[in-house]
C-alpha positions in Angstrom: 0.5 29.2 5.5 -0.5 26.3 4.6 -0.5 27.4 1.3 3.0 28.0 0.8 4.3 25.0 3.1 5.2 23.0 -0.1 6.9 26.3 -1.9 10.3 26.5 0.2 14.1 25.9 -0.6 14.4 21.6 -0.2 17.6 20.9 2.0 18.4 17.1 2.7 17.2 17.7 6.6 14.0 19.8 5.5 12.8 16.6 2.8 13.4 13.6 5.3 11.4 16.4 8.4 8.9 16.9 5.8 8.2 12.9 4.6 9.2 11.6 8.0 5.7 11.6 9.6 4.4 10.1 6.4 7.3 7.2 6.7 6.4 6.5 10.4 2.8 6.6 9.5 2.9 3.9 6.8 5.6 2.0 9.3 3.1 2.0 11.7 0.5 0.8 9.6 2.9 -2.3 8.4 3.4 -3.0 12.3 -0.5 -3.0 13.0 -1.5 -4.9 10.1 1.4 -7.7 11.0 0.1 -7.4 14.6 -3.1 -8.4 12.9 -2.1 -11.2 11.2 -0.2 -12.4 14.4 -3.2 -12.2 16.6 -4.9 -14.4 14.0 -2.1 -17.0 14.0 -1.3 -17.5 17.6 -4.6 -17.0 19.4 -6.7 -18.7 16.4 -4.5 -20.8 13.9 -2.8 -21.2 10.9 -5.5 -21.8 9.0 -7.1 -18.8 10.0 -3.9 -17.1 9.0 -3.7 -18.7 5.5 -7.6 -17.7 5.0 -6.7 -14.0 5.5 -4.0 -14.2 2.1 -6.9 -16.3 0.5 -9.0 -13.3 0.6 -6.4 -11.0 0.4 -7.1 -10.0 -3.3 -10.3 -8.3 -2.2 -8.6 -6.1 -0.3 -5.5 -5.4 -2.6 -8.4 -3.9 -5.2 -10.1 -1.9 -2.4 -6.7 -0.5 -1.2 -5.9 -0.2 -4.9 -8.9 2.0 -6.0 -8.5 4.2 -2.8 -5.0 4.6 -3.7 -5.3 5.4 -7.6 -7.8 8.1 -6.6 -5.5 9.7 -3.8 -2.3 9.3 -5.4 -3.9 10.1 -9.1 -5.9 13.4 -7.6 -3.2 14.4 -5.2 -1.2 15.4 -8.5 -3.9 17.5 -10.0 -4.5 18.9 -6.9 -0.9 19.4 -6.0 0.1 20.8 -9.6 -3.7 23.4 -9.4 -2.3 24.5 -5.7 1.2 25.2 -7.5 -0.6 27.2 -10.2 -2.4 28.8 -7.9 -5.8 27.7 -8.9 -6.7 27.2 -5.2 -10.9 26.8 -5.6 -10.4 24.1 -8.5 -8.2 22.2 -5.9 -10.6 22.5 -3.0 -13.5 21.4 -5.9 -11.6 18.6 -6.8 -10.8 17.5 -3.4 -14.5 17.3 -2.7 -15.2 15.2 -5.9 -12.9 12.6 -4.8 -13.9 11.8 -1.6 -17.5 11.7 -2.9 -16.4 9.4 -5.8 -14.7 7.0 -3.3 -17.3 6.9 -1.3 -19.4 5.7 -3.9 -17.5 3.1 -5.3 -17.1 2.0 -1.8 -20.8 1.3 -1.2 -21.1 -0.5 -4.4 -17.9 -2.7 -3.3 -19.9 -3.3 0.0 -23.5 -4.3 -1.9 -21.5 -6.6 -4.7 -19.6 -8.3 -1.4 -22.8 -8.8 0.7 -24.7 -10.6 -2.2 -22.0 -12.8 -3.5 -19.7 -13.9 -1.1 -20.1 -17.4 -1.5 -18.9 -17.4 -5.2 -16.2 -15.0 -4.4 -14.7 -17.1 -1.8 -14.8 -20.2 -4.2 -13.4 -18.3 -6.5 -10.1 -17.2 -4.7 -9.2 -21.1 -4.4 -10.3 -21.9 -1.0 -10.2 -25.4 0.1 -13.1 -26.2 2.0 -10.9 -26.8 5.2 -10.6 -22.9 4.9 -13.8 -21.5 3.4 -15.6 -20.6 6.8 -13.0 -18.7 8.2 -12.5 -16.8 4.4 -16.3 -16.2 5.0 -16.3 -14.9 8.4 -13.6 -12.6 7.8 -14.7 -11.3 4.1 -18.2 -10.8 6.0 -17.0 -9.0 8.5 -14.7 -6.7 6.1 -16.8 -5.5 3.7 -19.3 -3.5 5.6 -16.0 -1.0 6.1 -15.1 -1.0 2.6 -16.3 2.3 2.5 -14.4 3.6 5.2 -11.1 1.7 3.8 -11.4 3.8 0.9 -11.4 7.2 2.5 -9.1 6.7 4.7 -6.8 5.9 2.4 -7.6 9.5 0.5 -7.2 11.2 3.6 -4.0 9.8 4.1 -3.0 11.1 1.3 -4.8 14.2 1.3 -3.6 15.4 4.5 0.3 15.6 3.2 -0.6 17.8 0.4 -2.9 20.0 2.7 0.7 20.6 4.7 -0.3 18.8 7.4 1.5 15.3 7.6 1.9 15.2 10.8 -2.1 14.9 11.1 -2.3 11.8 9.1 0.8 10.6 11.4 -1.0 11.2 14.5 -4.6 9.6 12.8 -2.7 6.4 11.6 -1.1 5.9 15.4 -4.3 6.2 16.8 -6.2 4.3 14.5 -3.0 1.5 14.8 -3.3 1.4 18.4 -6.9 1.2 18.7 -6.9 -1.7 15.8 -4.5 -4.0 17.9 -5.7 -3.3 21.1 -9.5 -4.5 19.3 -7.8 -7.2 17.9 -7.0 -8.5 21.4 -10.8 -8.0 23.0 -12.5 -9.3 20.1 -10.4 -12.7 19.3 -9.6 -13.3 22.7 -11.8 -12.0 25.9 -15.1 -12.2 23.4 -13.9 -15.4 21.6 -14.9 -14.2 18.2 -12.3 -15.5 16.1 -11.2 -14.2 12.7 -14.3 -12.3 13.0 -12.8 -10.0 15.7 -9.6 -9.0 14.0 -11.8 -8.0 11.1 -13.8 -6.1 13.1 -10.9 -4.3 14.8 -9.4 -3.9 11.5 -12.9 -2.4 10.1 -13.0 0.0 13.7 -9.2 0.8 12.4 -10.1 2.2 9.3 -13.2 4.2 10.7 -11.0 6.7 12.9 -8.8 8.4 10.0 -12.3 8.3 8.0 -14.2 10.3 10.9 -11.2 12.9 11.0 -10.5 13.2 7.7 -14.1 14.2 7.0 -14.6 16.6 10.1 -10.7 18.7 9.1 -11.8 19.4 5.6 -15.4 20.2 6.4 -13.8 23.2 8.8 -10.7 23.5 7.5 -9.5 27.3 6.8 -6.3 26.3 5.1 -5.8 26.4 1.0 -7.7 22.6 0.7 -11.1 22.3 2.1 -14.7 20.9 1.4 -16.9 22.8 -0.8 -19.7 22.5 -3.6 -18.3 20.1 -6.0 -18.5 20.3 -9.7 -18.9 17.1 -11.3 -16.2 17.3 -13.9 -15.7 13.3 -15.2 -12.2 14.7 -16.9 -11.1 15.3 -13.1 -12.1 12.0 -12.5 -10.8 10.5 -15.4 -7.2 12.2 -15.0 -7.3 10.7 -11.1 -7.6 7.5 -12.3 -5.3 7.6 -15.4 -2.8 9.6 -13.3 -3.1 6.8 -10.2 -3.2 3.8 -12.7 0.0 2.6 -11.5 -0.9 2.4 -8.2 -4.6 0.3 -8.9 -2.1 -1.9 -12.0 -0.1 -2.3 -8.5 -2.9 -3.4 -6.2 -4.9 -5.0 -9.4 -1.3 -7.1 -9.9 -0.7 -7.8 -5.9 -4.3 -9.3 -6.2 -3.6 -11.6 -9.0 -0.2 -13.0 -8.0 -1.3 -13.3 -4.4 -3.8 -15.4 -6.0 -0.6 -17.2 -7.9 1.5 -17.5 -4.6 -1.4 -19.2 -3.0 -2.1 -21.8 -5.5 0.9 -23.1 -6.2 2.0 -23.0 -2.7 -1.4 -24.9 -1.7 -0.2 -27.8 -4.6 3.1 -27.6 -3.4 2.5 -27.7 0.4 -0.9 -27.1 1.5 -2.5 -25.3 3.8 0.9 -24.9 5.4 2.5 -23.4 2.6 -0.4 -20.5 2.3 0.0 -20.3 5.6 4.3 -19.5 5.2 3.6 -17.5 1.9 1.0 -15.3 4.3 3.6 -14.9 6.5 6.0 -13.5 3.7 3.9 -11.4 1.9 3.1 -9.5 5.3 6.3 -9.0 6.3 7.3 -7.6 2.9 4.7 -4.9 3.5 6.1 -4.1 6.8 9.8 -3.8 5.4 8.8 -2.1 2.0 6.9 0.6 4.2 9.9 2.8 4.7 10.1 3.2 0.9 6.4 3.4 0.4 6.2 6.1 3.6 9.2 8.3 1.7 7.6 8.0 -1.7 4.2 9.5 -0.3 5.7 11.7 1.4 7.5 13.5 -0.9 5.2 13.2 -3.7 3.3 16.3 -3.5 6.7 18.6 -3.4 7.6 16.8 -7.0 3.8 17.4 -8.0 4.2 21.2 -6.9 7.7 21.8 -8.1 6.7 20.6 -11.8 3.4 22.8 -11.6 5.2 25.9 -10.7 8.2 25.1 -12.8 10.5 25.5 -9.9 13.6 23.2 -11.7 16.3 23.6 -9.5 14.3 22.3 -6.4 13.1 19.8 -8.8 16.9 18.7 -9.3 17.4 19.2 -5.1 14.7 16.6 -4.4 15.3 14.1 -6.7 18.8 14.1 -5.4 18.6 13.9 -2.2 16.0 11.0 -2.8 18.2 8.9 -4.5 20.7 9.2 -1.9 18.1 8.0 0.6 16.2 5.2 -1.2 20.1 4.0 -1.6 20.7 4.0 2.0 17.6 2.9 3.1 17.9 -0.4 0.3 21.1 -1.4 2.3 19.5 -1.1 5.8 16.3 -2.9 4.8 18.4 -5.9 3.5 20.5 -6.1 6.4 17.4 -6.3 8.7 15.6 -9.0 6.6 18.6 -10.8 5.9 19.7 -11.0 9.8 16.4 -11.1 11.6 14.2 -12.9 8.8 13.7 -15.7 11.1 13.0 -14.0 14.4 10.2 -12.1 12.3 8.7 -15.7 11.1 8.6 -16.5 14.8 6.2 -13.9 15.7 4.4 -15.8 13.6 4.8 -19.5 13.9 6.3 -22.0 16.2 9.9 -22.6 15.5 9.2 -26.5 16.1 6.3 -26.2 13.7 6.1 -26.9 9.5 5.2 -23.7 8.6 7.9 -21.8 10.6 10.6 -24.2 8.9 9.0 -22.9 5.5 8.8 -19.4 6.0 12.2 -18.9 7.5 14.1 -21.0 4.8 12.3 -18.9 2.1 13.4 -15.3 4.0 16.8 -16.4 3.5 16.3 -15.7 -0.4 13.3 -13.2 -0.9 15.3 -11.0 1.5 17.4 -9.9 -1.7 14.7 -8.4 -3.5 15.1 -5.4 -1.3 17.9 -4.4 -2.4 15.7 -3.1 -5.8 12.5 -2.8 -4.7 13.2 0.8 -2.9 14.3 2.5 -6.5 11.5 0.6 -8.2 8.7 2.0 -5.3 10.3 5.7 -5.7 10.4 5.3 -9.7 6.6 4.4 -10.1 5.6 7.3 -7.6 7.7 10.3 -8.5 6.3 9.6 -12.7 2.8 9.8 -10.9 3.8 12.8 -9.1 4.7 14.0 -12.5 1.2 13.2 -13.8 2.8 10.6 -16.8 0.4 7.8 -15.5 1.1 6.3 -18.6 5.1 5.8 -17.8 3.9 5.1 -14.4 1.4 2.3 -15.0 3.9 0.9 -17.5 6.9 0.1 -14.5 3.8 -0.6 -12.1 2.6 -3.5 -14.6 5.4 -5.0 -15.4 6.9 -4.8 -11.8 4.3 -6.2 -10.1 2.3 -8.8 -12.5 4.3 -9.3 -16.4 7.5 -10.2 -14.5 6.4 -11.4 -11.0 3.4 -13.4 -12.6 5.8 -15.0 -15.0 8.2 -16.0 -12.2 5.8 -17.7 -10.2 3.9 -19.9 -13.1 7.9 -20.7 -14.7 10.7 -20.4 -12.0 8.6 -23.0 -9.4 8.4 -25.7 -12.5 12.1 -25.5 -12.7 13.3 -25.4 -8.6 9.9 -26.1 -7.1 9.5 -24.5 -4.0 12.8 -22.5 -4.2 11.3 -21.0 -7.2 8.6 -19.8 -5.2 10.7 -17.8 -3.3 13.2 -16.7 -6.1 10.3 -14.8 -7.7 10.0 -11.5 -6.2 13.5 -11.1 -6.0 14.0 -11.6 -9.9 11.3 -9.7 -10.7 12.7 -6.5 -8.9 16.3 -7.2 -9.9 14.9 -6.8 -13.5 13.1 -3.8 -12.8 15.9 -2.1 -11.0 17.7 -1.5 -14.5 14.6 -0.9 -16.0 13.4 1.7 -13.5 17.2 3.6 -13.6 16.6 3.4 -17.7 13.4 5.6 -17.5 14.5 7.7 -15.0 17.7 8.4 -17.4 15.6 9.1 -20.2 13.3 11.4 -18.9 16.1 13.4 -16.7 15.8 16.4 -19.5 12.0 16.6 -19.9 11.0 17.0 -16.4 13.8 18.8 -15.2 15.6 16.7 -12.6 
């Protein structure tokens, strides 16, 4: 029964099998996101690639809102499922989906009205403004779908159907890649084609999620919602670390863009775009695992199963450690090959990004534990600690590094900013895990 899938004895094999679809889903999302930018770089130009990163803060904010509602709401829903409050879990699910749709509609409307002001505020040079407007104008139309597909990707796991989320992500990714090519190359729509391909990719999981939860006979399904501001508020608070993380990413992306524009111009912005998108792809292993096990942690916390909580935590620490070494090795040995997918080996953009990867790759030794720690405290409904960790990691330390280190070491300082922030946060995360180990029985 779907109602009991989270309530079992978790061995390493069982835990990894449960998390595997979410891990693969996130890796595939990273792959089709990076393919998106590869098509833009190869079939339009690197100025178009730079423009995607200029407007990326808008996407970060949108994803942050969806992820905040999803992870924070998941903690509530899985806790209530663990406590046997199934009807309330259904009501909360429906309320959160409606909330996401309303938030998306407001962003769409505001984006259409103030698009010129938004593009200039993000720091686009006159050379990049047309690209930015073309991309954002199309993407704003799909913002509600983006928020809803983020919600459904998380809720499928809580409903005990991680495989469904994986399958839909694969389908959406394949559609995105095919449509990107068709819109950009044969149709000649340029950067607008990339936005259209991405937008239609959002619609597939959104439509499937609406259909699944409308017809589901399991524990989680749509029902008549009750407007409970406390649930919305608690969801936002519990998931605030994810929102803080995305807002911080928006700000730090802006700072990266501004710094690189000052140091190396549009080619510098293109290089940092390659690094940022490659970082997301390589981080998806940690993100997917953390998303996959979060409902289990929340369920065990809700029904007080300390033995399983300890077991899940122990397995997770071993997995994160092994994955961190693997991702570091891949980034060190294959960074130049990843960069080559975006830019010609003889180009200035390639040289800038390839040099940066050799320094940047050290961040992957620490970010796995940092990702998991924040996600775990969200699953334990400790939004305060989760938000604090996320804020320090993705904004406080990183923004300070971007603003300070380039003044000392120039372009090398830009590449050092992320490894320095992740390295410091590794020790902060470890200290928090040690401090709260008895309170949460892991």
